[in-house]
VEXGUSE-436565 format. One record per residue (C-alpha): residue in three letters; residue number from 1; x, y, z. Coordinates in steps of 0.1 Angstrom, whole numbers, plus 2048, in hexadecimal, padded with zeros to 3 digits. Example, Ala and Ser with C-alpha at 12.3 -4.5 7.8 and 13.67 -1.06 7.14 Angstrom:
// residues 2
('ALA',1,(87B,7D3,84E));
('SER',2,(889,7F5,847));
***
This chain:
// residues 145
('UNK',1,(5C5,B2A,449));
('UNK',2,(5B9,B47,433));
('UNK',3,(59D,B41,41A));
('UNK',4,(598,B55,3FB));
('UNK',5,(578,B69,3FA));
('UNK',6,(567,B66,3D7));
('UNK',7,(567,B84,3C0));
('UNK',8,(54C,B9D,3C9));
('UNK',9,(540,BBB,3B5));
('UNK',10,(529,BD6,3BF));
('UNK',11,(521,BF4,3A9));
('UNK',12,(50C,C11,3B5));
('UNK',13,(4FF,C1A,393));
('UNK',14,(4E9,C37,39D));
('UNK',15,(506,C4C,3A9));
('UNK',16,(528,C55,39A));
('UNK',17,(538,C3F,3B5));
('UNK',18,(544,C1D,3AB));
('UNK',19,(550,C05,3C5));
('UNK',20,(561,BE4,3BC));
('UNK',21,(56B,BC8,3D3));
('UNK',22,(586,BB0,3C9));
('UNK',23,(592,B8E,3D7));
('UNK',24,(5A4,B91,3F8));
('UNK',25,(5AF,B7A,413));
('UNK',26,(594,B74,42D));
('UNK',27,(5AC,B80,448));
('UNK',28,(5AE,BA2,437));
('UNK',29,(589,BA8,438));
('UNK',30,(57A,BC0,452));
('UNK',31,(556,BBA,45A));
('UNK',32,(53F,BD6,44E));
('UNK',33,(55A,BE8,43B));
('UNK',34,(55E,BF6,418));
('UNK',35,(57D,BFA,402));
('UNK',36,(580,C17,3EA));
('UNK',37,(58D,C0F,3C7));
('UNK',38,(596,C24,3A9));
('UNK',39,(579,C38,39B));
('UNK',40,(56B,C31,379));
('UNK',41,(578,C49,35E));
('UNK',42,(556,C54,350));
('UNK',43,(53B,C5C,369));
('UNK',44,(518,C50,35E));
('UNK',45,(4F9,C3C,368));
('UNK',46,(4E7,C1E,35B));
('UNK',47,(505,C0F,34A));
('UNK',48,(509,BE9,345));
('UNK',49,(523,BD4,356));
('UNK',50,(533,BB3,34D));
('UNK',51,(553,B9F,356));
('UNK',52,(56A,B8F,33C));
('UNK',53,(58C,B7F,345));
('UNK',54,(58B,B8D,368));
('UNK',55,(587,BB1,35C));
('UNK',56,(567,BC5,362));
('UNK',57,(558,BD9,345));
('UNK',58,(541,BF7,349));
('UNK',59,(530,C00,328));
('UNK',60,(517,C1A,31D));
('UNK',61,(500,C2D,334));
('UNK',62,(4EF,C4E,33A));
('UNK',63,(4FE,C70,341));
('UNK',64,(4EF,C93,341));
('UNK',65,(4D0,C89,32E));
('UNK',66,(4E2,C75,314));
('UNK',67,(4EB,C51,30E));
('UNK',68,(510,C4B,30C));
('UNK',69,(527,C31,2FB));
('UNK',70,(544,C30,314));
('UNK',71,(556,C0F,317));
('UNK',72,(56E,C0A,335));
('UNK',73,(580,BEC,344));
('UNK',74,(58A,BE8,368));
('UNK',75,(5A6,BD2,374));
('UNK',76,(5A1,BC8,398));
('UNK',77,(5C5,BBD,39C));
('UNK',78,(5D4,BDF,393));
('UNK',79,(5B5,BF4,39E));
('UNK',80,(5B5,C06,37D));
('UNK',81,(59B,C11,363));
('UNK',82,(5A3,C13,33E));
('UNK',83,(58E,C25,324));
('UNK',84,(588,C0F,305));
('UNK',85,(578,C14,2E3));
('UNK',86,(555,C22,2E7));
('UNK',87,(537,C0E,2DE));
('UNK',88,(52A,C19,2BC));
('UNK',89,(506,C1E,2C9));
('UNK',90,(502,C32,2E9));
('UNK',91,(4E7,C23,2FF));
('UNK',92,(4DD,C1A,322));
('UNK',93,(4CA,BFD,333));
('UNK',94,(4D7,BE3,31A));
('UNK',95,(4DF,BBF,31E));
('UNK',96,(503,BB4,31F));
('UNK',97,(513,B92,31F));
('UNK',98,(535,B82,318));
('UNK',99,(538,B65,300));
('UNK',100,(558,B56,2F1));
('UNK',101,(56E,B72,2FB));
('UNK',102,(558,B8E,2EF));
('UNK',103,(53E,BA6,2FE));
('UNK',104,(51B,BA7,2EF));
('UNK',105,(507,BC7,2F5));
('UNK',106,(4E2,BC1,2EC));
('UNK',107,(4C5,BDA,2E9));
('UNK',108,(4C0,BF6,302));
('UNK',109,(4B1,C18,302));
('UNK',110,(4B9,C3B,2F6));
('UNK',111,(4A9,C58,309));
('UNK',112,(493,C73,2F9));
('UNK',113,(496,C97,303));
('UNK',114,(4AF,C8E,31E));
('UNK',115,(497,C78,331));
('UNK',116,(49A,C53,337));
('UNK',117,(474,C53,33D));
('UNK',118,(470,C5C,319));
('UNK',119,(487,C42,309));
('UNK',120,(486,C2C,2EB));
('UNK',121,(490,C08,2E9));
('UNK',122,(4AA,BFF,2D0));
('UNK',123,(4B1,BDE,2BE));
('UNK',124,(4D7,BE2,2BA));
('UNK',125,(4EF,BC6,2C1));
('UNK',126,(514,BCE,2C2));
('UNK',127,(532,BB8,2CC));
('UNK',128,(552,BC4,2DC));
('UNK',129,(573,BB2,2D6));
('UNK',130,(58A,BBA,2F3));
('UNK',131,(5A9,BAD,2E1));
('UNK',132,(5A6,BC5,2C3));
('UNK',133,(593,BE0,2D7));
('UNK',134,(579,BE1,2BB));
('UNK',135,(553,BDE,2B7));
('UNK',136,(53F,BCC,29D));
('UNK',137,(51A,BD1,296));
('UNK',138,(505,BB2,294));
('UNK',139,(4E2,BAB,288));
('UNK',140,(4C6,BBE,29A));
('UNK',141,(4AC,BAB,2AD));
('UNK',142,(486,BB1,2AC));
('UNK',143,(476,BC9,2C5));
('UNK',144,(451,BC7,2CC));
('UNK',145,(441,BEA,2CB));
***
């Protein structure tokens, strides 16, 4: 009898390579093996990841000295990435969580002079609605200097 292996996800964030594992029958697994899936549309580093309704979202990040606002969704069933409405505030290293069908992007950093070593924390909170493919800015939160 085949058992279903739970959904597993591994992102190698520090390289342009993104590898995604999806549910498969245990009998289809090969020990010590990898499966290549579709590449993300926008290469970048230090982006945030969340899952909503069995879809994987990759948001924001860092590319060529700048923070970016890319927003992409991966469907493990179809092995396809879709580019969505960009986040209003480009940033990296921010918190992301799903709540009541929406994606909350909280805080983060913006680099100075192309360096993440010289970055500034930001207090921005934005919410993505995947049904309307729109973003809403919410109240900022306090940041200690």
